[in-house]
C-alpha positions in Angstrom: 13.1 21.3 -47.3 14.8 23.2 -50.0 13.4 26.0 -52.1 14.2 24.3 -55.3 12.4 21.1 -54.4 10.0 21.5 -51.5 8.9 17.9 -51.7 12.3 16.5 -51.1 13.7 16.0 -47.6 17.4 16.6 -46.9 19.2 15.6 -43.7 20.8 18.6 -42.0 24.5 18.9 -42.3 25.1 18.4 -38.6 23.2 18.0 -35.3 25.2 21.0 -34.2 23.1 23.3 -36.4 19.9 22.0 -34.7 21.4 22.5 -31.3 22.5 26.0 -32.1 18.9 26.8 -33.2 17.5 25.3 -30.0 20.0 27.4 -27.9 18.8 30.6 -29.7 15.1 30.0 -28.9 13.9 28.0 -25.9 12.2 24.7 -26.9 8.4 25.0 -27.1 6.7 21.9 -25.8 3.1 21.1 -26.8 0.8 20.2 -24.0 -2.9 19.1 -23.8 -5.4 20.7 -21.3 -6.5 17.9 -19.0 -9.7 19.5 -17.7 -11.0 20.3 -21.2 -10.3 16.7 -22.3 -12.0 15.2 -19.2 -15.1 17.5 -19.0 -15.6 18.6 -22.6 -13.9 15.7 -24.5 -11.9 18.3 -26.3 -8.2 18.2 -27.3 -7.0 21.8 -26.6 -3.3 22.2 -27.2 -1.0 24.9 -25.9 2.7 25.7 -26.3 4.9 26.3 -23.3 8.6 27.0 -23.0 10.4 24.0 -21.6 12.5 26.5 -19.7 9.4 28.0 -17.9 8.9 28.1 -14.2 7.4 25.1 -12.3 4.1 27.0 -12.0 4.0 27.6 -15.8 5.2 24.1 -16.7 3.1 22.0 -14.4 2.3 18.9 -16.5 2.0 15.1 -16.4 4.0 13.1 -19.0 2.4 9.8 -20.2 4.4 6.7 -20.8 2.5 4.0 -22.6 2.7 1.3 -25.3 1.5 2.1 -28.8 -1.3 0.1 -30.4 -3.1 0.3 -33.7 -6.6 1.6 -33.8 -8.6 3.4 -36.4 -7.0 6.7 -37.4 -8.3 9.9 -35.7 -7.2 13.3 -37.0 -7.0 16.3 -34.6 -6.3 19.9 -35.5 -3.9 21.1 -32.7 -4.3 24.8 -33.9 -0.6 25.0 -33.6 0.3 24.6 -37.2 -0.1 20.8 -37.6 -2.6 18.0 -37.6 -2.1 15.1 -35.1 -2.9 11.7 -36.5 -3.7 9.3 -33.6 -3.6 5.6 -34.2 -2.0 4.4 -30.9 -5.0 4.7 -28.6 -8.7 5.6 -28.8 -9.6 9.1 -27.8 -12.4 7.9 -25.5 -9.8 6.0 -23.5 -7.6 9.1 -23.3 -10.6 11.2 -22.1 -11.4 8.5 -19.5 -7.8 8.7 -18.3 -7.9 12.5 -18.1 -11.1 12.2 -16.0 -9.2 10.0 -13.6 -6.4 12.6 -13.4 -8.7 15.5 -12.4 -9.9 13.3 -9.4 -6.5 11.8 -8.5 -5.3 13.2 -5.2 -1.8 14.3 -6.4 -2.6 15.1 -10.0 -5.9 17.0 -9.7 -4.2 20.4 -9.5 -2.0 19.8 -12.6 -3.4 21.5 -15.7 -1.6 19.8 -18.6 -0.6 16.4 -19.9 2.1 15.5 -22.5 1.4 12.6 -24.7 3.6 12.1 -27.7 0.9 10.9 -30.1 -0.6 14.4 -29.9 2.2 16.6 -28.8 4.8 15.6 -31.4 4.4 16.7 -35.0 5.0 13.3 -36.5 4.8 14.5 -40.1 7.3 17.3 -39.7 10.8 15.8 -39.7 12.6 18.8 -38.1 10.0 19.4 -35.4 9.8 15.7 -34.6 13.6 15.5 -34.4 13.8 18.5 -32.2 11.2 17.0 -29.8 13.1 13.7 -29.8 16.3 15.5 -28.8 14.3 17.0 -25.9 12.7 13.8 -24.8 14.8 13.3 -21.7 14.2 17.0 -20.7 10.5 16.6 -21.2 10.3 13.7 -18.8 12.7 15.4 -16.3 10.6 18.5 -16.3 7.3 16.7 -15.8 5.8 17.0 -12.4 4.6 13.4 -12.6 5.2 10.6 -15.1 2.2 8.4 -15.4 2.7 5.0 -17.0 -0.4 3.4 -18.5 0.4 0.0 -20.0 -3.1 -0.5 -21.4 -3.8 2.9 -22.9 -4.0 1.0 -26.2 -6.9 -1.0 -24.6 -9.1 -0.6 -27.7 -6.4 -2.2 -29.8 -6.2 -5.1 -27.3 -9.9 -5.6 -27.5 -9.8 -5.7 -31.3 -7.0 -8.2 -31.7 -8.4 -11.2 -29.8 -11.4 -12.6 -27.8 -9.0 -13.7 -25.1 -8.0 -10.1 -24.4 -11.6 -9.1 -24.2 -12.3 -11.8 -21.6 -9.2 -10.7 -19.5 -10.2 -7.0 -19.6 -13.8 -7.8 -18.8 -12.7 -9.9 -15.8 -10.4 -7.1 -14.7 -13.3 -4.6 -14.8 -15.6 -7.0 -12.9 -13.1 -7.3 -10.1 -11.5 -3.9 -10.4 -12.1 -2.9 -6.8 -10.5 -6.1 -5.5 -7.5 -5.8 -7.9 -7.1 -2.1 -6.9 -6.9 -2.9 -3.2 -4.7 -5.9 -3.8 -2.1 -3.9 -5.6 -2.3 -1.2 -3.0 -2.0 -3.8 -0.2 -5.1 -2.7 1.6 -5.7 -5.8 3.7 -8.8 -4.6 5.6 -10.6 -3.8 2.4 -9.6 -7.2 0.9 -11.1 -9.1 3.9 -14.3 -7.0 3.6 -14.6 -7.8 -0.1 -13.9 -11.5 0.6 -16.8 -11.7 3.0 -19.1 -9.8 0.6 -18.1 -12.1 -2.2 -18.9 -15.2 -0.1 -22.3 -13.8 0.8 -23.0 -13.0 -2.9 -22.3 -16.6 -4.0 -24.3 -18.1 -1.1 -21.5 -19.7 0.8 -22.8 -20.8 4.3 -22.1 -18.2 7.0 -20.6 -20.9 9.3 -17.5 -19.0 10.7 -15.4 -22.2 10.8 -16.1 -22.9 7.1 -15.3 -19.4 6.2 -12.0 -19.5 8.2 -11.1 -22.7 6.4 -11.8 -21.0 3.0 -10.1 -17.7 3.7 -7.1 -19.0 5.7 -6.4 -22.4 4.2 -7.0 -21.9 0.5 -5.2 -19.6 -1.9 -8.2 -17.8 -3.3 -8.7 -15.0 -0.8 -6.7 -12.1 0.7 -4.3 -14.3 2.8 -3.5 -16.5 -0.2 -3.0 -13.4 -2.4 -0.7 -11.5 0.0 1.1 -14.0 2.3 3.9 -16.4 1.2 2.6 -20.0 1.0 4.4 -22.9 2.6 2.5 -25.7 1.0 3.9 -29.1 0.2 4.6 -29.3 -3.5 1.7 -31.7 -4.1 -0.8 -29.2 -2.7 -3.7 -28.7 -5.1 -5.7 -25.5 -4.4 -8.7 -26.5 -6.5 -8.8 -29.9 -4.9 -8.8 -28.4 -1.4 -11.7 -26.2 -2.4 -13.7 -29.1 -3.8 -13.0 -31.1 -0.6 -14.2 -28.4 1.7 -17.4 -28.1 -0.3 -18.0 -31.9 0.0 -17.3 -31.9 3.7 -19.6 -29.0 4.2 -22.4 -30.7 2.2 -22.0 -33.9 4.2 -22.1 -31.9 7.5 -25.3 -30.1 6.4 -27.0 -33.4 5.6 -25.9 -34.9 8.9 -27.2 -31.9 10.8 -30.5 -32.0 9.1 -30.8 -35.7 10.0 -30.0 -35.0 13.6 -32.6 -32.2 13.8 -35.3 -34.6 12.4 -34.4 -37.1 15.2 -35.0 -34.4 17.9 -38.7 -35.0 18.1 -39.6 -34.4 21.7 -41.5 -31.3 22.9 -38.8 -29.6 25.0 -36.5 -26.9 23.8 -33.3 -28.8 24.5 -31.2 -30.6 21.9 -31.1 -34.3 22.4 -27.9 -34.5 20.3 -26.0 -31.5 21.8 -22.8 -33.6 22.1 -22.9 -34.2 18.3 -23.3 -30.6 17.3 -20.5 -28.8 15.4 -19.2 -25.8 17.4 -19.7 -22.5 15.5 -17.3 -19.6 15.7 -14.1 -19.7 17.7 -12.0 -17.1 15.9 -8.7 -18.1 14.3 -8.4 -21.8 15.2 -5.6 -24.0 14.0 -6.4 -26.3 11.1 -6.6 -29.5 13.3 -9.4 -27.9 15.4 -11.3 -26.7 12.4 -11.3 -29.6 10.0 -12.0 -33.2 11.0 -11.8 -35.6 8.1 -11.7 -39.4 8.0 -10.6 -39.4 4.4 -7.4 -41.3 3.8 -6.1 -38.7 1.3 -7.3 -35.4 2.7 -6.1 -32.6 0.4 -5.6 -30.3 3.4 -2.8 -32.5 4.6 -0.6 -30.9 1.9 -1.2 -27.4 3.4 1.6 -27.8 5.9 5.2 -27.5 4.8 6.0 -31.1 5.8 4.8 -33.7 3.3 2.3 -36.3 4.3 3.2 -40.0 4.1 1.2 -40.6 0.9 0.5 -39.1 -2.5 -2.7 -38.7 -4.5 -4.0 -37.3 -7.7 -7.7 -36.7 -7.4 -10.0 -35.1 -10.0 -13.2 -33.6 -8.5 -16.2 -32.2 -10.3 -16.8 -28.5 -10.0 -19.5 -27.2 -7.6 -21.4 -23.9 -8.0 -19.6 -21.5 -5.6 -16.2 -23.2 -5.9 -16.2 -22.6 -9.7 -16.9 -18.9 -9.2 -14.0 -18.6 -6.6 -11.6 -20.1 -9.1 -12.8 -17.8 -11.8 -12.1 -14.7 -9.8 -8.7 -16.0 -8.9 -7.8 -16.6 -12.5 -8.9 -13.0 -13.4 -6.6 -11.5 -10.8 -3.7 -13.7 -11.9 -4.1 -12.4 -15.4 -3.5 -8.8 -14.1 0.2 -9.5 -13.6 1.4 -6.9 -16.0 2.9 -3.5 -15.2 2.8 -0.3 -13.3 1.2 2.9 -12.1 -2.3 2.7 -13.6 -4.4 0.3 -15.6 -7.1 1.9 -17.6 -9.3 -1.2 -17.3 -9.5 -0.7 -13.6 -10.9 2.9 -13.9 -13.7 3.6 -11.5 -15.2 6.9 -10.2 -14.7 5.7 -6.6 -10.9 5.5 -6.9 -9.0 8.7 -6.0 -5.4 7.7 -6.4 -3.1 5.9 -8.9 -0.6 3.3 -7.9 2.6 4.9 -6.7 6.1 3.6 -7.1 8.9 5.4 -5.2 12.3 4.5 -6.7 14.0 5.4 -3.4 11.7 3.4 -1.2 8.8 1.6 -2.8 5.9 1.1 -0.4 6.3 -2.6 -0.8 10.1 -2.8 -1.0 10.7 -3.6 2.6 8.6 -6.7 2.5 8.8 -7.9 -1.1 12.5 -8.3 -1.7 13.1 -10.0 1.7 10.2 -12.4 1.3 11.1 -15.9 0.4 10.5 -16.5 -3.2 9.6 -20.1 -4.1 10.6 -21.5 -7.5 7.3 -22.1 -9.3 6.3 -25.7 -10.0 5.4 -26.7 -13.5 1.7 -26.3 -13.0 1.4 -24.1 -9.9 3.2 -21.1 -8.5 3.0 -21.1 -4.7 4.1 -17.5 -4.4 1.2 -15.1 -3.6 0.0 -12.8 -6.4 0.9 -9.7 -4.4 4.5 -10.9 -4.2 4.8 -12.0 -7.8 3.3 -8.7 -9.0 5.5 -6.3 -7.0 8.7 -8.3 -7.6 8.0 -8.0 -11.3 7.5 -4.2 -11.0 10.6 -3.7 -8.9 12.6 -5.9 -11.3 11.2 -4.1 -14.4 11.7 -0.6 -13.0 15.1 -1.0 -11.3 16.7 -4.1 -12.6 17.0 -3.7 -16.4 20.4 -3.4 -17.9 21.2 -0.9 -20.6 20.9 -3.3 -23.5 17.8 -5.0 -22.0 16.1 -1.6 -22.2 17.5 -1.0 -25.7 16.7 -4.4 -27.2 13.3 -5.0 -25.6 12.0 -1.6 -26.7 10.2 -1.4 -30.1 10.5 2.3 -30.4 12.4 3.5 -33.4 13.8 6.4 -31.3 15.0 4.2 -28.5 18.5 5.7 -28.7 17.2 9.2 -28.0 15.2 8.0 -25.0 17.7 5.6 -23.4 21.2 6.9 -24.2 20.9 10.1 -22.1 20.2 7.9 -19.1 23.3 5.6 -19.7 27.1 5.8 -19.6 27.0 6.1 -23.4 25.1 9.5 -23.4 28.0 11.2 -25.2 26.9 9.4 -28.4 23.5 11.2 -28.5 24.7 13.8 -31.0 25.5 11.0 -33.5 22.2 9.2 -33.4 20.6 11.2 -36.3 23.2 9.7 -38.7 22.9 6.1 -37.7 19.9 5.1 -39.9 18.4 2.8 -37.3 15.6 0.9 -39.0 15.5 -2.5 -37.4 16.7 -4.5 -34.4 19.7 -5.7 -36.4 20.9 -2.1 -36.9 20.4 -1.5 -33.2 22.6 -4.4 -32.2 25.4 -3.5 -34.7 25.4 0.1 -33.3 25.6 -1.2 -29.8 28.7 -3.3 -30.7 30.3 -0.1 -31.8 29.6 2.2 -28.9 29.5 -0.2 -25.8 32.5 -1.0 -23.7 34.1 -4.4 -23.7 32.1 -5.8 -20.7 28.8 -5.0 -22.3 29.8 -6.2 -25.8 31.1 -9.5 -24.3 27.8 -9.9 -22.4 25.6 -9.1 -25.4 27.6 -11.6 -27.6 27.1 -14.4 -25.0 23.4 -13.6 -24.7 23.1 -13.9 -28.4 24.8 -17.2 -28.4 23.1 -18.6 -25.3 21.7 -22.1 -25.7 18.2 -20.8 -24.9 18.3 -18.2 -27.6 17.0 -18.9 -31.1 19.9 -18.9 -33.6 19.5 -17.6 -37.2 21.2 -18.6 -40.3 21.2 -15.0 -41.5 24.5 -13.1 -41.2 25.8 -11.7 -39.0 25.0 -14.5 -36.6 26.2 -12.5 -33.6 23.4 -10.0 -34.2 20.5 -11.9 -35.8 19.6 -14.5 -33.1 16.5 -14.0 -31.0 17.4 -13.6 -27.3 15.1 -15.5 -24.9 14.8 -12.8 -22.3 12.4 -14.8 -20.1 14.8 -17.7 -19.6 18.2 -15.9 -19.6 20.3 -16.4 -16.5 22.7 -13.6 -16.1 26.3 -14.1 -15.2 27.2 -13.0 -11.7 30.7 -11.6 -12.1 31.0 -11.1 -8.3 31.3 -14.9 -7.9 34.1 -15.3 -10.4 35.5 -12.0 -11.8 38.0 -13.7 -14.1 36.7 -12.6 -17.5 38.0 -14.6 -20.6 39.6 -11.5 -22.1 42.7 -9.5 -21.4 41.8 -6.7 -19.0 44.8 -4.8 -20.2 43.8 -5.0 -23.9 40.1 -4.3 -23.6 40.0 -2.1 -26.6 41.1 -5.0 -28.9 39.4 -7.9 -27.1 36.1 -7.6 -29.0 35.8 -5.2 -32.0 33.3 -4.7 -34.8 34.6 -4.7 -38.4 33.1 -4.9 -41.9 34.4 -5.5 -45.4 32.9 -5.3 -48.8 31.5 -8.5 -50.2 30.8 -9.4 -53.8 27.7 -11.5 -54.3 28.4 -13.5 -57.5 24.9 -14.8 -57.8 23.3 -11.4 -57.5 26.2 -9.5 -59.1 26.0 -7.0 -56.3 28.2 -5.6 -53.5 27.4 -5.6 -49.8 29.0 -5.1 -46.5 29.8 -8.1 -44.3 30.0 -7.4 -40.6 32.1 -9.5 -38.3 33.2 -9.4 -34.6 36.9 -10.0 -34.0 37.1 -11.8 -30.6 40.4 -12.5 -28.7 39.7 -14.7 -25.7 42.3 -15.8 -23.2 41.4 -19.4 -23.6 39.3 -21.6 -25.9 38.5 -25.3 -26.7 38.6 -27.1 -30.0 37.1 -30.5 -30.9 39.7 -32.9 -32.0 39.6 -34.1 -35.6 38.0 -36.2 -36.8 34.8 -36.0 -34.8 31.6 -38.0 -35.1 29.0 -36.1 -37.1 26.3 -37.6 -34.8 27.8 -35.6 -32.0 27.6 -32.4 -34.1 24.4 -32.7 -36.1 24.4 -29.0 -37.2 27.8 -29.1 -38.8 26.6 -30.2 -42.2 24.1 -27.4 -42.4 26.5 -24.8 -41.0 29.1 -25.9 -43.6 26.7 -25.0 -46.4 26.0 -21.7 -44.7 29.7 -20.9 -44.4 30.5 -21.8 -47.9 27.5 -20.0 -49.5 27.7 -16.8 -47.5 31.4 -16.5 -47.1 32.5 -17.9 -50.5 34.4 -20.9 -49.2 35.0 -24.1 -51.1 32.7 -26.7 -49.6 34.6 -29.7 -51.1 38.0 -28.7 -49.5 36.7 -27.0 -46.3 37.4 -28.8 -43.0 35.0 -27.4 -40.4 36.5 -26.7 -37.0 34.3 -26.5 -33.9 35.3 -24.1 -31.1 34.0 -23.4 -27.6 34.8 -20.1 -26.0 33.8 -19.9 -22.3 32.5 -16.7 -20.8 35.0 -16.9 -17.9 38.6 -17.9 -18.0 39.8 -20.7 -15.8 36.5 -22.5 -16.0 36.2 -26.2 -16.9 34.2 -25.9 -20.0 32.5 -29.3 -19.7 31.1 -28.6 -16.2 27.3 -28.9 -16.4 26.6 -25.8 -14.4 28.7 -23.6 -16.7 27.2 -25.0 -19.9 25.1 -21.9 -20.6 28.2 -19.7 -20.2 29.8 -21.1 -23.4 29.8 -19.7 -27.0 30.0 -22.4 -29.7 31.5 -21.5 -33.2 31.7 -23.5 -36.4 34.2 -22.3 -39.0 37.8 -22.6 -40.2 41.1 -21.7 -38.6 42.7 -21.5 -42.0 40.2 -18.9 -43.3 39.5 -17.4 -39.9 35.8 -17.2 -40.7 33.3 -18.4 -38.0 29.6 -18.4 -37.3 27.7 -19.0 -34.1 26.1 -22.3 -33.6 24.1 -23.7 -30.6 23.1 -27.2 -31.5 26.4 -28.6 -30.3 26.1 -30.0 -26.8 29.4 -29.6 -24.9 28.8 -32.9 -23.0 28.1 -34.8 -26.2 31.6 -34.2 -27.7 34.2 -35.8 -25.4 37.4 -34.8 -27.3 37.9 -31.2 -26.5 41.4 -29.7 -26.6 42.2 -26.8 -24.3 44.2 -23.9 -25.8 45.8 -21.1 -23.9 45.7 -17.7 -25.7 47.1 -15.4 -23.2 49.6 -14.1 -25.8 46.6 -13.0 -28.0 48.0 -14.9 -31.0 44.6 -16.2 -32.0 41.5 -14.3 -32.8 38.2 -15.3 -34.2 36.3 -13.4 -36.9 32.7 -14.1 -36.2 30.3 -13.4 -39.0 
């Protein structure tokens, strides 16, 4: 702020000034007293030097997703008011209560949570804290990730969220031990659950339920080898019916035993009880032609069936519990909705050797069927955590984050960390500006990869310019290119600096009588394909619409423009029309004469038979993609 106009904010001349000030005085980080929050439900803030000793600076740093709840204002007594809208204070107090009982965190005095510990209204303080974000997390004794700290927001936005959270709370003990991998506790809870819902105590029936269905500990934790037509609910219904039939038959036999002695006249017809872990063929005898348990084995039976059975009392409740557990497949460390005074430890993830890493990555992962995933929940959950915590690329983290300060948080951990001093001048305000900046700072490999992700046939294209930065990437369906299989990239490795570059030029909008900047990527591939003219418009249904976009946005004459269609493969030396490489192609519509192109995805490579291959190893042709 200036003395002449205290209400006007001015950007500092350089980040170097801020860095010099920070070097003169150690950065003071704001922390919240955990015990006061837990026991007194009071937010008591203190300032500590980030350069302090381990004993002085013993704190937990929270990582969480912001929500939107009713605003709460807190006086930190450190010269600013904290306005909290990302989580409800009661949920934060409950988390602090868990911390003071957690085996590894109970001796830690403070917690850092940005909604309270960052002065969001003071630009200079906020900026200084953002610059120190990596140091704050590095200095933290523990980092605690709480994906549902915004639980009150989740409850407010939909009834479905409320049902999921309620089910999680109802089965919190089971989910807790399932994530921890505590098999003995899971088997104990299974038996208690069966008792509670009045399942007969017949040991053989219980073994059938717990070993040969997917709704109990074994089904949740061990890989399933069922035939693809195995229907878990159908199996459950069948076991119920067989059990009911057996009970009726036993009662009939008992009524026929009408003599006065103590023996059983029908001993040979009795079902043997007990027997431990018997194989399925010794446990289940069924004369039904289409017994659902036949699909339990990996080898398929000789017939197929599709049966619909009515729900029975205890089978319905087993399925309900299973659905609740499946809905818990989100992320890491601790879930607020599982909180319970009996739990004394959060979930632990060791990046060097996760507790489940030795089993999970080596376990056979079965591609899910359309309606049923045969992989156990334990495997699905931990594979997801390992992938999310160790498998994300730089731009996955960057583009999937919604935080406006993502560059401050992620750049220091990447090979592009030298750009951190420039972030303040980038005016990042939306995902488009993030992508444009990435195209400026990333190396050729990453820029090439990001471009092909944006043009992938599973991504959703946009008619807004620039088309290379406005498409919606389908992260859930993207298949990443494995360069180890074929390292021949479709650009000159000796000319990486010019293979893909970002440019812009001033553009005069005649309709609005205004000037703007048009961004374009200049791409120089080693090879490309062109559709021979003339082509059938039925094979290229999007060309007409793309022609209008080209002419309107780039001031081309629609009457005289001949639209060319180009395919650029991700790899050089590939046969572009091969079906298995279809998703590795980038399709462009534009003009060779004007050298103006936009990304299109509606063109099917196999639908256009007349492609001409062009060698561009001399770099004589480049494509300006808008």
